[in-house]
N, C-alpha and C positions, 0 to 999 in steps of 0.2 A: 795358522792351526785354527782348528773350530772344534766345537761338541760333533760328534759322529753318531749316527745310529747304532744300536749295541749292535757288536758282531753275531754273527749266526751261529747257531746253537752247535754245540761240538757234541758230536754223537760218541757214544762209548760202544766198542763193539760187545758183541755177546762175549767173546773170549774175556775181555777185558773184565767184565760184569762178573764171568763166572770164576775168576781168578782171585775175587774180593777176598773171601774168609782163606783161600790158601795161601796167598800174601802175608796175612795179618799170623796164620798160624806157622808159617815157615819162618817168620821172623822172630817169634816165641819160642819155637824150637832151637833157632839159631843161637839166641840170647844163652838158651839152657844148654848148649853145647851138641845137640843132638842132629842138627843138619846143617850143611853149608849155604843153605839159600836166603836172601835177604827180600826174594820179593820184587827186586829191582836190578836191571843191567846196569853192571858196573863198569866204569872206566878208569884208570890209573891217573891220578891227581897230578902226576910228577911228569910220567912220560906220554899220557894221553893214549895209551893202548888201550883197548876192548879186554877186559878180564873175566873171568868167572868168579875167581875167588878174592879174597882180602889180601893176598900175596900177589905180589905184580910179577910174573914170569920173564918179563921184558927187561925191566930196569931195578927188580929187587926189593922194592918198597913195598914194606907190610903194614897193613892197617889194621891193628888191633882194636879189642873191643873193651872196653872200660866201662862196668856197670852200663852194660847193654847199649853202649854209646858207640858206634864205629867211628876211630881215629884216623881220618882220613886227610889228615893235615899233615905234609912233609916235613921233617925236619926243619929245612930253611926256612918255611912258612911259619912254622911253630917259633922259632927264634925271632923271626919279624914280628909276630904280633904279641907276643911275650908281654911286654909294658903297655900296649893295649888292654889286653885283657885282664892284666893285673889293676891297672888303674878303674879300668870298668868296673871290676867287681868290687872294688873299694869303694868307689863313689855309690854305686847303688845301693850296698849295705847300708853306707850312710844314709842314705835318703829313704831307707825303709822299705824297700821293693822287693821284702820277702818274708816270710812269715815262718813258724813253727807248727802252725794250724795247717791242715789239710784243705778246711773249710776256704782259706785264703785263695788258693788256687781253683779251687773248685768252683769259687763265685765268679770268677774274672771271664769276661772283662767288664759284667755288669753292676758288681759291688766291691770295693775295696774295704774289707772289713777292719784293716788297719788303720784306716781313714787319713792314713799320710799324704796318700795321692790320688784322692777321691776326684778331684777335678780333671784329671790328667786321664782317666780309665773313663771317666763319663766320656770324653770324646773318643776314645777307642771303642767303647761300646755303640756308639752312634756309628761310627767310620762300619764296623764289623756288621752290624745290623743292614746297614744302605749297601754292603759290598755282598752280604748274602743274598738280599731281595732282588737288586738292582742289576747285578754284574753275573754272579755264580749261578744263582737259580733259573735265570733267561738264557745264559749262553752254555752251560753243563749240566749235564744228564747226572742224579746221582751214582755213586759208585765210581766217580772220575778220580784220577791220581791227581793231587795236587801237591807242588814242591811249596814247602813252609819256609820261605828264606829268612832267617833272622829270626827262628824260632822264640828265643829266650827260654822261658820256663814251660813253651808249647802249651800255652793256653789256647791258641787259635788252632793249632793240629788238634787237639782235644774236641772242641765246639766243631771242628769239620767233622770229625770221626762221628760224632755224635749225629751229623746232619747226614750219614751215609756217604760221606766220600772218602776218600782213602790217600791220607796226608802223609808225607815224608817231611820229618824236621831236619833242618838245617841251622847249625850257629855256631859260634866261636867260644862261647861259654859251654862249661860241662857242669858245674858245680850244682849241688842239690837244692840250692838257695832261689837263685835266679837265672840257672842255666839250664840245660837240658835234662839233668839228673833228678829235676822238681816234676817231670812229667810223672814218676813213678806214683804221685798221688793221684794218678788218674787210672792207673792200669785195673783198679780191681771195678771201675764203671765201665769198661771196655772189653769186649772179645778176647784182645788181644792188645799190646800196646803197638803204636804206631813207631816204624825205623826210624832212628836217630842218627845222625852223621856230623860229628865235626868237620867244618872244611869252609875254606875261602870261598866267598861269594863268584869271583873272577874264576875259580879252579876247583869244579863242581865233580863229583866222582862219579858220575851217571853218564852210560851212554846216549846218544843222541835219539832225540823223538819220542820218550816215552811218557811224559808227564801230559795231562789233559790241559793244565795249568800251572802256571808259576804267580807265587803271591810274596813280593815284598813286603815283610810284615814291619812295618816302620824300620826299616834296614836299609834303603837304598841310598839314605845319604849318609852312610858309612862307607861307600864305594869310594877306593882309591883312584881307580879309572872307572866313570861311569858308561862310558862306551863299551869297553871289555866286560864289564859286568852285565849290561844289558844283552851284549850279545852271546854270553856263555848262559843266561837264561832262556833265550831264543833257540839256541843250540838243543837244549836240554826237553824242548815244549814239542807236542806233536804238529803235524802240519794242520795250519787254520785253528791250533791252539790257541789259548790266552797267556799273555805276561801281563801283570798286574801291579801296580805302584801304589800303597796305601802308606797314608800317615806317616808320610816325609813332607818337613815344610816347606811353603811355594812362598816366595816373592814377587811381587811385581817389579823389583829393582833389585839388581845385583849389591849394590849398596847397602840396602838392609838387611841383607843375607850376610857380607860380611861384618857389619855393626855387630848384629846377632852374635857372630862368632867371636868377636873380639870380646861383647860384655860376659857371655859364658866362660869363655878361657880365664878371664880376670877372678870371675867369681868361685870359678871352680878352684883357682891357685890361691886364693884367700881362704876357702873354706877346706879344702881337702890337700894342700900343698902340692899340687900338679894342674896343670894347665890341660891336662888330657887330649895333647896333640902329637903322640909319638907318632902318630900315621895320618897322611894329610888326605883328609875325606872331603865328599863332596858336599855334606853338610847341609843343602838346601837346593830347591829347584827355583828357576824362573823360565819364563818361558822361551827364553832364547834358548837356554840348555836343553829344553825339550824340544825345539826345533832341530837343533844341532842332533838330536838321538833319531829324529826321523829323517834328517838326510844322510846321515852316516849307514844308517842300518834301514834304511828303504821302508819303513813303517809309518802308522798315521797313528795319533792317538785319538781314542774318546775319551773325553772328560766327565766326570761325574762330581755333583757338588753338593755332599751331604749337607745336610742344614743341622745345625748345632745349636739353635734357639738364638733369640734374638739377643742377648747380651754378647754372644759370640762375634755375630754379625755386625754389632756396632763397634767392637774393636777399634778397625783403621779408622772410622770418623773419632772416636774418643783421641785416638793417638795423633791424630792431624790437630785435633782442639787444642791440645796440652803439649804441643810442639814436639813429641816423642816419635823414636822409630816406630817405622811400620811394624806392625806385630805381624807374626807369621801366620799364613794360612793352610789348611789342608784340605787336598783335594785327591780323587782314585783317578788314576790312569788307568786306561787298559787298552792293549793293541794285540792284535791277532799276528801270529808268524806269516810272513808273506808266504 
C-alpha cells in the first residue's frame, strides 16, 4: 500500500447541478408536510427494496420523521444500539460537547467557544481544511452530493453546504445537543436545511450509486463490521465516486490500538460508570486492516497526511523516550469506487 495520485475529478451532470435548489426545497417542504420528496432515492434499510416513500410497501417498515429527521433505524437495530446511544450521549454531555449558544455550533470546527475540547477541535479543523483543499476541491465539482456519515451535530454538513455542496447527514444520535437535532442552529444561514437520517452505517436507507462522495466523519472506527460498512458506502456512491475516511485513529501496531482501547475503557468506567463497550467497534485502523479492505473490496487507498504542527509530529518520539504507548495518528484515506 502506498500513496497514490489524487483520484480523477468527478463530474456532476447538468441534471444533478440543476437539482440542487430543488432537492433542498423539497426536503424543506417534506418536513413541513407539504411534499413526500426528500431529494434522494430511498431503499428500505430492513428488506433493501427500493421505495419511493417513507413506508416500505414490501416489508411494512415505517420511517417516521421526528423534528425533521428521518428515523431509518428498524426496531431491532434501535434496540441493538440503545445502550450505545445512551452511553454516548451521557459521556459526550459530561465532556462538554454541547452548548446552549448557537455560536458554539456555528464556530465549529475552527473555534470551540466553550473552551472544553479546544485541542481536539483544532485537529478536526486542520483535517477538514485539508480534506476540502486537497481531496474534495481537486476531485469533486461544486454541487456534488455528499453523504456525511457520523454527522454528529452536523457541523461538517453545514460547512459543506456553505461551500455549495449538497450534503445528506447520517448519524445514530438525534438529540439537539450533540446529535443531528443541533442542526437547527444552521437553518437560518442556509437556503434550506440539508436532509438528516438516523441510520446504521452498515444499513443505509439509500438506493445505489447516487452520491458523488461519501465521508466517514470521525466515525469509521465505530463500525462493528468494517468490511460490510465500507461495502455499503461503496454501494451508495456513483461510479468513480469517492469514499473518504477522515479522523479515525491509526496505529502502526495493533498492540498500541488495543492498549488505547483498554485505557479508555478503564477511564470511562471510573469517570462515568460505564466502559462504553456495548457494541464491539473497530476502534482504530492499522495498515494491516487497510490492506484487508483493499483485498476484500478490490479498492486502492490514496493516503493523505495532514500536518497538525510540530508538537503533534513529535508525539511518537516523545512517547518512545518516555516508554509510553504509541499515540494515535490521523490520516485521510480516499478511494474511488471500482
